[in-house]
N, C-alpha and C positions, 0 to 999 in steps of 0.2 A: 736862359733856357729858351730855345726857339718855340714859338707857339705851335700847337697841334694843327696839323694840316688835314683837312677833309679831302678824300679822294673818292672818285667813282670809277669803278672798273667792271669788267664782265665777270660773271660767276666762274668759280673754279670748284672742282669736286670736293676739295678739302674744306670748302666753306660750309658744307652741309651741317655738321654738328653745331657750328657757331650760329647758323640761322635758326636752329631749334632753340638755342639759348635766347635769341632775339624774340622768338614767338612766346617763349615762357615768360619773358620780361614784359611784353606788350599785352598779352592776352590773358594773363592770370586774373581770374575773377570776373572776366568779361563774358557776355552772352555768345561770343563767337565760338564756332566749332574749333576744337583743338587741332592744331597742325602738327603733323609728325613727318618723319622722313618719307613715308609712303605717299602722303598727300603732296608734299613739296615736289617729289619726283613726278607725280601725276601732272601738276601744274606745268612743269618744264617739258612735258611731252604733249601738251595741248597743241592742236593744229595752229600753225602760224607762229609758234615759238621757235626761235633758233638759238644756237649757243651764244650768239652775240647780241641777243635781245633780253638777256637776264642780267640785271645790274645789281651790284652791291656797293654800298657806301661804307667807308671805314675811316677811323681816326686812330693813328698809332697802331695799325694792324688789328684793331678791334672793330668788328663789324657793327655798324650802327643803322643799317637799313637795307632793304631789298625791294626791287621792282622787277616784275615779270611782265613782258609785253608780247602780245601776239599781233600779227598782221593778217587781216582778212579782206576779201573783196565782197562787198554786200550786194544784195539784189539790185540796188540802185546804181551799181557799178562803182560806187565810191570805194576807194582803198582806205581802210580804216585801221588805226592802231588801237588796241584794246589793252588797257592796263589791268591785267588779271589779278595782280597782287601788289600791294604797296604797304609795307610795314617799316616804321622807323622809330628810333629812340628819341629824336629831337627834331626841331624845326629846320635846322641847317641841312640835315641829311635828307629830309623830305623835299625841300626846295631843290637840292642838288640832284636828286634822283628824278624828279619831275622834269627838270631842265635837260637831263641826259636822255630821257625818253623822247622829249620833244625834238631835240637835236637829231636823234636817231631817225625819228619819223620824217623830219624834214629831208634828211639825206636819202630816204627811200621814196620821196615824192608822194607822200600820203596826203589825202584830202582832210582828214580829221582824226582826232584822238578822243576816245571816250574812256571813262573809268568810274568805278564806284569807290570814292575816297573813304578811308577809315574814319570812324567817328572820332570827334574830339576837336579841340581848338587848333591843333596843328594844321589839320586839313582845311579848316575854315580860312586860314590865312594863305596857305599854299595854293588853294584853288579859287582864290577870290576873283580872278579875271576869267574864269571858265563859265560857260553857260550852264545854268542850273536846269537840267531837264526835269529832274525830280530831286529837289533839295535834300541832301543827305544820302541820296541813293545813287543818282546818276548825273555825271557832269560831262560836258563835251567842250572841245576846243578845236576850232577850224584852223588849219595851217595856212590857207590861202583862199580868200573869198573868190578871187577870179578863177582859180583852178577848180574850186568846188562848183561854181556856177557853170563853167564850161562842161564839166562832167554831167551835171544835171541836164543841161541843154542838149547833150548828145543822146539822151534816152529817146527811143523811137517815137513814143507817144507824145513827148514834148517837142521833139524835132518837127513833127508833122504840124503842130499847132502854130509854129512861127515860120513855116515855109513861105518864102517869097517876101518876107518882111525884112526891112533894114532897121536893126535895133542897136542902140548903144547903151550899155549898162554902166553907170558910174556907181561903184560900191566903195564909198569912201574915196581913197586915192587910186583905187584899182579900176581899170577899164576893160570891158569885154565887148567886142563888136560882133554882131551877127549880120549875115547877108553881105551883099556887095556894097559896102559903104561908099566906096569911091567909084562906083559904076556910073554909067551914062544915063540911067533912068532918072526921070524928073521927080520921082516920088521921094520926099524928104525922109531922112532917118528919124526914127522915134528915139527920144532920149529919156531914159529911166534913171532916176537918181535916188539913192537912199544910203543910209549909214550901214556899216558892217553889222552893227547890233540889230538893226531892223531886219536886214537880210537873214541873219542867223535865226532870229525869232520866227520869221515866216517859214523857213524851211523845216524848222523843228516843231511847227504847229503851235507856237506860243502866242502868236498874234495873227489875225486874218489879214491878208493883203488889202481887203476892202476897208477894214477898219484903219489900217496903216495909211491908206490913201486919204481917207476922210479926215484923219488927224494930221495930215500934211507930213507924215514920216516918209511917204513916197511921193515923188514929183514926176509927172509924165509930160513931156513936150513933144509937139509934132503929131498929135493925134487928138481928134475931137472926142471920140468915144473911147474911153480908157478901159472899157470892160474886157476887151481881148487881152490886154497886157496883164490885168489883174487875174484873169483866169489862167494865164500862162504862169504867173507866180504861184498861184494856188496849186497847180499841178506839180510844182517842185517840192511840195511838202514830203518830208522823209518819214518813214516809219520810225518811231522812237527807238533808238538803239539801246534797248534795255539790257545791257550786258552787266551781269553780276558775276562775281567770283564763283566758280562752280561749287565750292564748298558752301558758300553762303546762300546758294539757291536751295539747298537741301532743307 
């Protein structure tokens, strides 16, 4: 007998009653608000949700999970994926649905993905490499540190603060160059080096760039007074994207 194969596909109208069964299985006796067809249809009509951003996982034609994703453009100009809903029966379905949403977001050239994972050990494993903005409440994953940095540096108030400077950011293995690096001016470029983890913690306000510099998690070369660079990093701090499922906000 061939082993059961897990597949992830986009949602079809005939899936709706089976999703209600999934909710009844997952949420019975839990403090979550009960989901019904009306609430599910409301999720699927949320701004930024499209017919190809609602995913279901199934094994042998039995639905084992659901993920609903919206895409928004935030005030900081970041293009963000929001996992509005994630319910699964097992760890394999959760991992597969998360990977499907990340692949979809990568295909849309988004900067980051945020979500409120369901409570329980399944989510602890599936979201282990996500940044914990508020553990158990809000998680985030950046899709490209260089793309995220370029978006932040394009904001007008940040752009003005580094006008005329030549700066090279090394974020792990990714490189972002600002200013005329190969120009004829004699002024040397400023080199700023940090790990992706440090960069993400700075922009989400989990660590101060001043503390990161003093603890050698940020290195700056080509500049005697590093204060201007640390102020530049401080201006990149994002408002915490506290996105919760609309029902769970109630």
